[in-house]
N, C-alpha and C positions, 0 to 999 in steps of 0.2 A: 247395783246401779240401776236406777229407773230412768229410761229414756223419756224425755218430755213427749216425744211423738208416740211412745207406747201407751201413754195414759190419756191421749186425746180422745174426745168423745166422737169425733167425726171420722168417717171412713173415706173421706174425699181422696181421690186418686192424686198422688203427687209423685214427682220424680221423672226421670228422662223417658220412661216407658208408660207414662200415665195415660196415653191414648191407645194402648195396646191391650187387646182382649185375648186371653189364653184359655183354651179348653184343654184341661189336664186329665188325660186318661191313664195316667201312670200310677204305680204303687211301688212299694218297698223303698228304695233309696236313690237310685241314679236319676230317674225321671222326676221324682218329687224334689230332689236337690236342685235340678235345673229350673223347675217351675217356681220354687221358693225364691231363687235368685232373681228371676224375672219379676216376681211379686215384690220383692224388696226394692227393686228399681222402679216400681210404680205400676206395673201391669196389673190388670184385673184378671185374676186367675180363678177359674171355676173348676173345682176338682170334682171329677165324676167317680162315685164309689158304688160298690155293690150294696143293695139293700140288705139289711140284717147283719152284715159282716164288715163292710167297708174295706179300707186299705189293710192288707195283711198285717202291717206293723202295729195296728191298733191293739193286737193281741200279743205282741212281742214284749213281754215283761215277765216278772217285775223288773224295775219299779213302775208303778202306775200312779197317776195323780190321785190323791185321797180327798174325799169329800169332808164336810163338816163333822160327820160322825166317825171319821177315821176309816171309812170303807174305801176299798179300791174302786175307782171309776173305770170306764172303758178307754181312758186316755193314757196310753203308755208313754214313757219318756222317749222311746224310740220313735214313735209316731210324731211326737212334738218336735223332734229335731229337724224335720224337713218339710213342714206343712204350714208355716206361718204365711200370712198375707194371702190366704186363699178362702174361697167360699165353697162349701161342700154341698153337693146335691147327690142324692142316692137314686140311681137309675139302673134298671135291669137291661143291659145292652143286648141280651139274647132275645128280647121280645120286640116285635115290630114297633110297638108304641114307644118303647124306650129308645130305639134307634131313631125314630122321628124326632124325639126331644133333642138328641145330639145334633141332628141335621139342622134343626132350627137354631140351636146355639151357634153352630159353625157358620151359618149364613152370613153373620156380620162379625165373625171373629177374625183375628189376625194370625193366630198360631194354634195348631193342634199338636199336642205332645202325647205320645203313646208308647207303651212297652209291652204290648201283647206279642204272643208267638207269631212268627212269620206266617202271613196269610189269614190269621184268625179274624181280623177286622174286615177283610174283604168279604167274608161270608155274611157279614152284617151290613155290607154296603157303606162301611165307615172307613175304608182305605183312602189313600191319597187320590187315586184315579177317580173314585166316586165323588169325594168331597170337593176336589178341585173343579169339577164340572159345576157344582153348586156355587162355589166361591173361588174363582180363579186366582184371587190374591192371597189365598191361604198359604202360610208356611207350615209345612207338616213334617214333624220330626219323629222318626221311629228309633227307639232304643231297644236293642236286643243283645243277647249274649255274643253272637257271632256275625251279625249283619244279615242283610237280606239275600245275599248271594254266597256261593261257595259250598263245599261239602258239609260243613258244620252248621249251615244256616238253620236247619230245622231244630237244632238242639237248644234246650234251655241253658241259660248261663247264669250262674250266681257268683257273687263277689269272691268267695273263698276259692272255688274251683278256677276262676279266672286268674286269681293271684298265682295259683299253682301253674296253670297252663301258660300264662303270659310271662313267666320268668322272674317275677319279683321275689317269690319265695326262695328261689335258688340263690338269691343275693342277700337274703335277710336271715339272720341267726349267726351263731358262732360256728367256727369250723368244726369238723368231725373230731380233730385232735384235741379240741377244747371241750368236748362233750356236747357240741351243738348239733342242731338239726335244722332243716329248712323250716322257716317260721313265717307265718303270715303277719302282715301289718296289723296292729291292734285295733284298727277301725276299718270300716268297709271302704278302703281307699280306692279300689278299682271302680266301685259304684260312684263315689263322690267325684273322682276325676272325670269319669264319663259324663256326669251331670254338668261339670264345668265346661267341657268341650261342647256339650249340647247347647248350653245357654249362649256360649260365644257364637256357635254356628247359626243359631236362630237370629241373633241380633245382626249378624252379617247378612243373612238372607233378607231380613227386614230392610236393611240399608240398600241392598241390591234392588229390592222391590220399589224403592223410591225412584229409581232410574228407569226400571222396565215396566212397572205397573203389574208385574206378575209374581206370584208366589213360586215356591219350589219345594222339592222333596229332599229331606235330609235323612241319610241312613247312617246311624251311629251304632257301633258295637263295643261292648265292654272289652272284648279281646283285642280289637284294634287299638283302642285308646290305652289299654294297659301296656301294650308293646311300645306305644309312642312315648310314654313317660319313663321308659328305662334310660333315656337320655345318654349321659356320658358312659354308663356301663355298656349299653348296647353299641355305642359307637366304638368303644374300646374293642369289643368283640369283632365288629365289622371291619375295623382297621387292622387288627392283629391276627384274627382267626383263633385267638385263644379264649376259651370259655372262662369267664371270671367265676371265682368261688365266693364263699361267704367269709366275711371279715369281722363279724360281730359289729362293734361300734366304730371300727376303723374306716378310714377313707381309702379308696383304692389308689388314688394318685396324689394325696397330700399327707405328709407326715411331719410332726405329730398332729393328728386330727381325730381324737377319740376320747373315750372315758379313761380316767386314771384314778388310782386308789389313793385317797387321802387317809389320814389316821382315823377318820370317823365315817368313811364312806366314799363313794365315787363322785367325781365331778368331771367336767368337760374342759379340755384344752383344744383349741382349734387354731393353731399357729399356721397361718396360710402363706407365709413367705419367710425368707431367710432372715430378715431383720427381726421379725417377731420371735423366731426360734433362738436367735442369739440373745435377745433380751430375757427369754425364758431361762436360758442356761445361766445368765449372769445373776438373775434373781435367786436361782437355786444354788448359787455358789459353785457351779460347774461350768465355767466359761470354756474350759478345754474341749467340751463336747462340740461347741460350735466351730472350733478350729480343727477338729478331727476330720481328715479328708473323707472318711466314710459318711459324715453327716453334714458337710459344709453347705451343700445345696439340697433343695427339695428332691431333685432326682436321686442324689446320693442317699438321702434318707428313705426314700421309697424302696430303693434296692436293698438297703441294709436295715429295714425296719425291725427285723428279728433281733438285732443287736441293740438298737436304740431304745425300743419301747421298754424292755426290762430296766434299762438304766434310768429312764425317766420315772418309772414306777418306784424305783428304789428311793429317789429323793422326794417324790410327792407324798409318800407314806409318812414322812417325818413331820407333817403339819396338817392341820385340819383343812377341810374343804373351804370353809369360810375364810381362813387365813390366805390360802392360795388365791382364791377369787379376788379378795381385796387387793393383794399385791399385784396380781396380773392385770387387773383392770386399770390400775394407776399407770402401768407400763404400756397400756394400749394393746394388750394381748387378748384376743377373743377367748372368753372362757365363761363358764356358768354352771349353775347347779342342775340337778335332775329333779325337777319338781313333780310332785303328784298333783292331781287335779284340784285338790283343795288349795294347794299352794299357788297353782296357776291362777285361779279366779280371785285369790286374795292379793295377788301381786299388784303393787301400785301402778305399774305400767298397764296391766290388763284392766284395772279399774278405770284408769284415766281414759283408755281407748275404747271403753264400752264393750268389753268382751262378753259381759252378761247384760241382758236387758230383761225387764220385768213387765209383763203384759197382763191385762185383766183376763180372767177366765172363770166362767160361771160355775163350773163343777168343782173347782178347787176349794178346799177348806179356807184358804186365805183370800180367795177371790182373785188370785194372781198365779201365774206360772213364770218361772225363770227360763229364759232361752239364751242360746248363743247369739251374740251380736254379729251383724254383718261387718266384715273387715273393710269394706269399700268406703273410703272417705272422699266425697266429691264436694267441691266448693260451691257450685251453683245449683246442682240438682242432687242433693243427698238422698241416700236410702231412707225409707220410712218404715215404721212399725205400726201398721194400721189395724191388723186383725191377728189375734192369737190363732193357733191351729184350730180349725173348726171341729165341732162335734159332728158325728155322722148325720148327714142330711140336714144340717142346721139351716141351710139356705135353700132347700128344695122349694119351699113355698114362695120365698122371695123371688127366686129366678123364674119359676113356672108362671106365677101370677103377674109379677111386676114387670118382667122383661119379655117373656114369650107369649103372654096374652092368654094363657089357659084360664078357663072359667073355674069357679069354685066347684061346680059339678064335675067337670073333667078331672080336676085334681083329686077330688074325693074318690072318683071311680078308679083312677090310676093307682091311688094308694090302696084301696080295698082289693085291687087285683094283684098287688105286690109288684107293680111295675116301678113305682117310686116309693120312697120312704120319707115321711115328713119328720124331720128331727125336731128336738126341743131346744 
């Protein structure tokens, strides 16, 4: 599906954050996810990258976008996933001249987003204390593995290790008795969720600034946000003192709510209440299960899941997954297939809702790249797709000359000295 906004020739800022300028000093996934969301909502996001290398994820492939000759470009699929609606300038922050470029950018910016190690940007005079003196209205968000304080603050944090340390891996995977092991989520969910919290916090700080006229500092940690979205499982532990284990695809407090075996593969049944369970039993020709005192209520079913689940699997194996899904949907029982990504993006609901958007991209053989659509649907100020993920330093010249007032001689000198890189 090609979004009309994606093919527009104009880059005019639209959306609820159209008057917001973001200086994005992040790389990898958590920070770029937050900045992309702000960009989708209309913000002007200027992404700062290292000359010669850029965001680490540019090299995280294959797959890479291929050019007209079938050769791999420097644009990895991983990089493309979190850098839409940004302009890229390549600046060496370790050099005084590079630091001055950032200060000039921040002077009229609204947001700074960074994920450097604790204290690193202070050495460059690019920390909140320094930049807030230059621009007291700045909202400055730092994303680190463990936050700015505490015994682990100096340590680096990456999604995989945070998933382990923050508890989600102890809940993901099948139990030992079923041959399972602690398992990470199949995408960088700790990074992504931290980015979501960051974007929300930034917008709250911008709203507060409307009342006070003053910016503020936001300290976000992967570890903290990972713990925060353990939600019901964490509360079960805090309430009972019992450490929950791994249940595979099952739900800790709703039964039946997991995958079941059909004659041709697995599918999902998510019977969330007693009425739905009774209808399931009737469709299966086993109404006595709903009357059995061991299974009559959800509480009973949770306590006696070890007896109930094999009984359900015994009857689900008699029909195909498609047959079960068709029958259960008619009865209003939540159920569904387990789609691979090809099936996901071909699904008529995903197509209708714009799960995939296609945007122009100069290095691609087709002249376009496919990206994941933003799920936010707003009636008056919708998200927009204005810029494909930029090439390294693609907008260095535009920003330095057009917005910061650097002369062509200054830019040539900065480029020859390796302080900036002028992309193509």
